C-alpha positions in Angstrom: -23.9 8.7 -13.8 -21.4 7.6 -16.4 -19.9 4.1 -16.6 -16.5 5.3 -15.4 -18.1 7.1 -12.4 -20.0 4.0 -11.5 -16.9 1.8 -11.6 -15.1 4.3 -9.4 -18.0 4.2 -7.0 -17.8 0.4 -6.9 -14.1 0.5 -6.2 -14.6 3.1 -3.4 -17.3 1.0 -1.8 -15.2 -2.2 -2.0 -12.3 -0.4 -0.2 -14.5 1.0 2.5 -16.1 -2.4 3.1 -12.7 -4.2 3.1 -11.3 -1.8 5.8 -14.5 -2.0 7.7 -14.2 -5.8 7.8 -10.6 -5.5 9.0 -11.7 -3.1 11.8 -14.2 -5.8 13.0 -11.3 -8.1 13.7 -8.9 -5.7 15.5 -8.9 -3.3 18.5 -8.2 0.3 19.2 -5.0 -0.7 20.9 -3.8 -2.2 17.6 -4.1 1.2 15.9 -1.7 2.9 18.4 0.8 0.0 18.6 3.6 1.5 16.6 3.3 4.9 18.4 4.2 3.0 21.5 7.1 1.3 19.8 9.3 4.2 18.4 12.1 1.9 17.4 9.8 -0.2 15.1 8.1 2.9 13.8 11.4 4.6 13.0 12.6 1.5 11.0 9.2 1.4 9.1 9.5 5.1 8.2 13.1 4.6 7.1 12.1 1.8 4.9 9.1 3.4 3.3 9.7 7.1 3.3 13.5 7.4 3.1 15.0 4.4 1.3 12.2 4.0 -1.3 12.0 7.7 -2.4 15.8 7.6 -2.8 15.5 4.4 -4.9 12.8 6.0 -7.0 14.8 9.2 -7.6 17.9 7.2 -8.6 15.9 5.1 -11.1 14.1 8.2 -12.5 17.3 10.2 -12.9 19.7 7.5 -13.9 17.8 5.7 -16.7 16.1 6.8 -19.9 12.6 5.7 -18.8 9.2 6.6 -20.2 8.2 9.8 -18.3 5.0 8.0 -17.1 7.2 5.4 -15.5 9.2 8.1 -13.7 6.0 9.7 -12.5 4.8 6.3 -11.2 8.0 5.6 -9.3 8.1 9.0 -7.7 4.4 9.2 -6.7 4.3 5.6 -5.4 7.4 6.1 -3.3 5.7 8.8 -1.2 2.3 7.1 -0.9 1.1 5.3 2.2 0.0 1.6 2.5 -3.0 0.6 0.4 -6.0 0.0 2.7 -6.7 -3.5 1.5 -3.1 -4.8 2.0 -3.6 -5.9 5.6 -5.7 -8.8 4.3 -2.7 -10.2 2.4 -0.4 -9.5 5.3 -2.7 -11.4 7.7 -2.6 -14.4 5.3 1.2 -14.1 5.2 1.3 -14.5 9.0 1.4 -10.8 10.1 0.2 -10.0 13.6 -2.8 -7.7 14.0 -1.1 -5.1 16.2 1.9 -4.5 13.9 -0.1 -4.7 10.7 -2.9 -2.3 11.8 -0.4 -0.1 13.7 1.7 0.3 10.5 -1.4 1.0 8.4 -2.6 3.8 10.7 0.8 5.3 11.6 2.1 5.5 8.1 -1.3 6.8 6.9 -1.4 9.6 9.5 2.2 10.5 9.1 1.9 10.6 5.3 -0.2 13.7 5.6 3.0 15.6 6.7 5.8 13.4 5.3 4.5 13.2 1.7 4.5 17.0 1.1 8.0 17.2 2.7 9.4 14.5 0.5 7.9 16.1 -2.6 9.6 19.4 -1.7 12.9 17.6 -1.5 12.2 16.1 -4.9 11.4 19.5 -6.2 14.8 20.9 -5.0 16.7 17.9 -6.5 14.9 17.8 -9.9 14.1 21.5 -10.2 10.5 20.7 -11.2 7.6 22.1 -9.2 6.0 19.4 -7.1 3.5 19.5 -4.4 0.4 17.9 -2.8 -1.8 19.8 -0.3 -1.9 18.1 3.1 -5.7 18.4 3.1 -6.0 16.3 -0.1 -3.8 13.5 1.4 -5.7 13.7 4.7 -9.0 13.4 2.9 -7.9 10.2 1.2 -6.4 8.7 4.3 -9.6 9.5 6.3 -12.0 8.2 3.7 -10.1 5.0 2.8 -8.4 4.0 6.0 -9.2 5.8 9.3 -13.0 6.3 9.2 -14.0 2.8 8.1 -11.4 1.2 10.4 -12.6 3.2 13.4 -16.3 2.3 12.6 -15.4 -1.4 12.4 -13.4 -1.3 15.7 -16.3 0.5 17.4 -18.8 -2.1 16.2 -16.6 -4.9 17.5 -16.1 -3.1 20.8 -19.7 -2.1 21.5 -21.6 -4.8 19.6 -19.3 -7.8 19.3 -22.0 -10.2 18.3 -22.9 -8.1 15.3 -19.2 -7.8 14.4 -18.7 -11.5 14.4 -21.7 -12.1 12.2 -20.9 -9.5 9.5 -17.1 -9.5 9.3 -16.6 -12.4 6.9 -19.6 -11.6 4.7 -18.4 -8.0 4.4 -14.9 -9.1 3.4 -16.4 -11.4 0.7 -18.6 -8.7 -0.7 -15.7 -6.3 -0.7 -13.5 -8.8 -2.6 -16.2 -9.4 -5.2 -16.8 -5.6 -5.7 -13.1 -5.0 -6.0 -12.9 -7.7 -8.7 -15.9 -6.3 -10.6 -14.5 -2.8 -10.4 -10.9 -3.6 -11.4 -11.6 -5.9 -14.4 -13.1 -3.1 -16.6 -10.4 -0.7 -15.5 -7.7 -3.0 -16.4 -9.4 -3.8 -19.7 -9.7 -0.1 -20.6 -6.1 0.6 -19.6 -4.8 -2.6 -21.2 -3.6 -0.9 -24.4 -1.9 1.9 -22.5 -0.2 -0.6 -20.1 1.1 -2.7 -23.1 2.4 0.5 -24.7 4.6 1.1 -21.7 6.3 -2.3 -21.7 9.8 -2.1 -23.1 12.8 0.2 -22.8 13.5 -1.0 -19.2 10.0 -0.3 -17.8 9.4 -3.8 -16.4 13.0 -3.9 -15.2 12.8 -0.6 -13.3 9.3 -1.2 -11.8 10.3 -4.8 -10.9 13.5 -3.6 -9.3 11.6 -1.0 -7.3 9.2 -3.7 -6.0 12.0 -6.2 -5.2 14.1 -3.5 -3.4 10.9 -2.7 -1.4 10.5 -6.3 -0.3 14.2 -6.7 0.6 14.5 -3.4 2.5 11.3 -4.0 4.4 12.3 -7.5 5.3 15.7 -6.4 6.6 14.3 -3.4 8.6 11.3 -5.2 10.0 13.1 -6.1 13.2 13.9 -9.4 14.8 10.3 -10.8 14.7 9.6 -12.6 11.5 5.9 -11.6 11.3 6.9 -8.0 11.4 9.5 -8.5 8.7 6.9 -9.9 6.2 4.4 -7.1 7.0 7.0 -4.3 6.5 8.3 -6.0 3.3 4.9 -6.2 1.7 4.0 -2.6 2.9 7.2 -1.1 1.5 6.7 -2.7 -1.9 3.0 -1.9 -2.1 1.6 1.7 -2.0 -1.8 3.4 -2.0 -2.6 3.8 -5.8 -5.3 6.4 -5.1 -2.8 8.7 -3.4 -0.2 8.1 -6.1 -2.8 8.9 -8.8 -3.8 12.1 -6.9 -0.2 13.3 -6.8 0.3 12.4 -10.4 -2.8 14.3 -11.5 -1.9 17.3 -9.5 1.6 17.6 -10.7 1.6 15.9 -14.1 -1.9 16.6 -15.6 -0.6 16.2 -19.2 1.0 12.8 -18.5 -1.8 10.6 -19.8 0.0 7.3 -19.3 0.8 7.9 -15.6 -2.4 6.0 -14.6 -1.4 3.1 -16.7 2.1 3.1 -15.3 0.8 3.1 -11.7 -1.6 0.2 -12.5 1.2 -1.7 -14.1 3.3 -1.3 -10.9 0.4 -2.5 -8.8 0.1 -5.6 -11.0 3.8 -6.2 -11.1 4.3 -5.8 -7.3 1.4 -8.1 -6.6 2.9 -10.8 -8.9 6.4 -10.4 -7.4 5.1 -10.7 -3.9 3.7 -14.2 -4.6 7.1 -16.0 -4.5 8.1 -14.0 -1.4 4.9 -15.1 0.4 5.5 -18.7 -0.9 9.0 -18.6 0.5 7.7 -17.4 3.9 5.1 -20.3 4.0 7.8 -22.8 3.2 10.0 -21.3 5.9 7.1 -21.5 8.4 6.4 -25.1 7.4 10.1 -26.2 7.9 10.2 -24.9 11.5 9.9 -27.4 14.3 6.9 -27.3 16.6 9.1 -26.0 19.4 10.3 -23.1 17.2 6.8 -22.2 16.3 5.7 -22.4 20.0 8.7 -20.2 21.0 7.7 -17.4 18.5 4.1 -17.6 19.5 
């Protein structure tokens, strides 16, 4: 096994353990929450799979960006939520039912929606684009649904075990993720730096900020749902984006770097948003917090 293969294995294990740990803290009812709330689901799909692909297409066609950046914008705009994002959303005050419901619903629907949006992109740009449903389904199953269902099943049928292992699993997953990402970022550092300039940071930053704004506005009247949809709209599954990029742009060597650059940038830009949310929560009176609860 080569070093790159080992690092990839570490990252996969960290993601599976992270989602497994999330599953140990939620229920099967949470996974189906948005399918029982068609209004909320419709707004989420509008935010993630309608508005953001349009924004990506406008940025890619209107500005003279590095081709790798255009690839990153297009592929990220049609990708589902990253499986480790719920941890951040829980810390930001998101509720379990909406957060997990959104993760599952958008992951499942991405199997159908992503190829359809890519076909629209193909008609608009005149460039062949595609991604087999089976490929997307495999990634959604491996990184989201299977470990999530296993975690929920353990919580349901062996709750004492779930309570004992949930936190240790989450910590192990976080350490493995850090150990796997550091060498990847170091190896991709030169390529990432080469992309900076000519409007790259501006376009990627604008895409992330629009995602936060649109998600916050379309998240509905409940503040905890607004913050979850905002973070979800701005953050996308990098593995799915990389798969689409590799399938459609195999000669674009810097696409990986551009996608990693966006992940870093969106993470950084979400910090002030989360800080603003925490300040807003802290400024509420006890009666307001009790009313929302």
